C-alpha positions, 0 to 999 in steps of 0.5 A: 499524522497519517502517511501514504505509501505512495510517493516520489522524491529526487535530488542531484549531487555534483562531485568534481566533474560528475553529477549524480541524480537520485530518484525514489518512487514508492507504491503500496505493499504489505511489507518493505520491498526495495529495488535499486538501479545503480551505475557501476560507480555506486554498486559497491555502496548498494548495501549501504544505500539499502540500509539508508532506505530501510531506516527511513521508509518502513513499508512500501514497494521502493524503486531507487534509481541513480544515474551518473553523468560526466560533461566530458563524455567519460562513461562508466565502461572502457575498452580493454585494448590489449584483450581486444587486440589479442582477439582481433589478431586471433580472428584474423589468423583464423580468417586467413587460414580458412579463407573466410571473410567477416567483420573481426571487430564486430565479432570481437566486441561480443567476447567476454571482458572486452568492455569492462567497468571503469575502475573507480573508488568512492572516497569518504568525502564523496560518499558523504555528499552522495548520502546527503543527496540520497537523504534529500530524495528520501525527505522529498518522498516522505513529504509527498507521503505526508501530504497524500496521507493527510488528504486520505486521513480526511477522506477516511474521517468523512467516510467513518462519520458518514457510517456513524450518521447512518448508524444513528438513523438505524437506532432511530428506526430500531425503536419501532422495529421490534414492536412491528416484528412482534405484531407481525409474528402474532398475526402470522401465528394467529393465522396459522393456528386459527383452526387449532388450539394453541398455547398463548404462553408458548406462542409468547415464548417463541416470539421472544426467542425470535425477537432476541435473535433479531436484536442487533443492539450489541452490534450497534454498540460495537460498530459505534466503538470501532468507528470511534477507535478508527477516528482515534487511530487516524488522529494519533502520532504513530507513523505506521498505522495501516495494518491497525486500520485494516484490522479495525475495518475488518471488525467493522465489516463483521458488525455491519454484515451481522446487523444487516442479517438481523434487520428484517427492515427495508429502510435499515437494510438500505442504510446497511448497504450504504454503510458497506459502500462507505466501508469499502471506500475506507478499505481502499484508502487503508490499503495505501496507508503506511 
């Protein structure tokens, strides 16, 4: 099972005359980042909300938004009437003494503590309902991640099988490659040494030395193993596999690069370029895997 780090979930919870809406969005990230936007009535529960999210969402950049709505128009803030009256009286006295004019109310509204949060304590039974609403949004997000992850898993499997197919073509081409290289080296050696006396045994040793450096059979075996391991990891039941997939693709890249450097064959080098292209597509997907 493979999960994407991208997802969305939402839910609503009604408590008495209030309706709470919860929305969760997630994007890819190296670790777990949680940002919350909460109404005043829920800020006392921020730490508990974070714990809920941390226990269910292992990686990703998480944005959690909650809103509270009241049908009677009651909001989360109220005017401090006593303090407001005190400020207005002070300003009126100053205006009369100095003989200046101005809107006292507009000035007072900007002063500290004139508007204060409405006192509200969440009861245990209400918090239980809110938790259920938050978990419903989390459940939706995880389902979204699962659906998206399955599509990504299929795409990565296709890209990996494409690399294996091209690797098989490389093997077929490699059967004659070393022999052609051997003949090319001999012809070059004979051309260079035609006017001088040369030791044929030394020539053969030098040719063998260079052919061994161009032998990429080990790289082919390792790349084949890495590809099959990647397919195995995609199919396993781990919830988190993005980091492991990233490490595997790094190893695949090393083998493909080394294979290309040793090829000295246009047809094989074209296949190497195509394998690199498929590998980049896999890396783009693994960057968003949980």
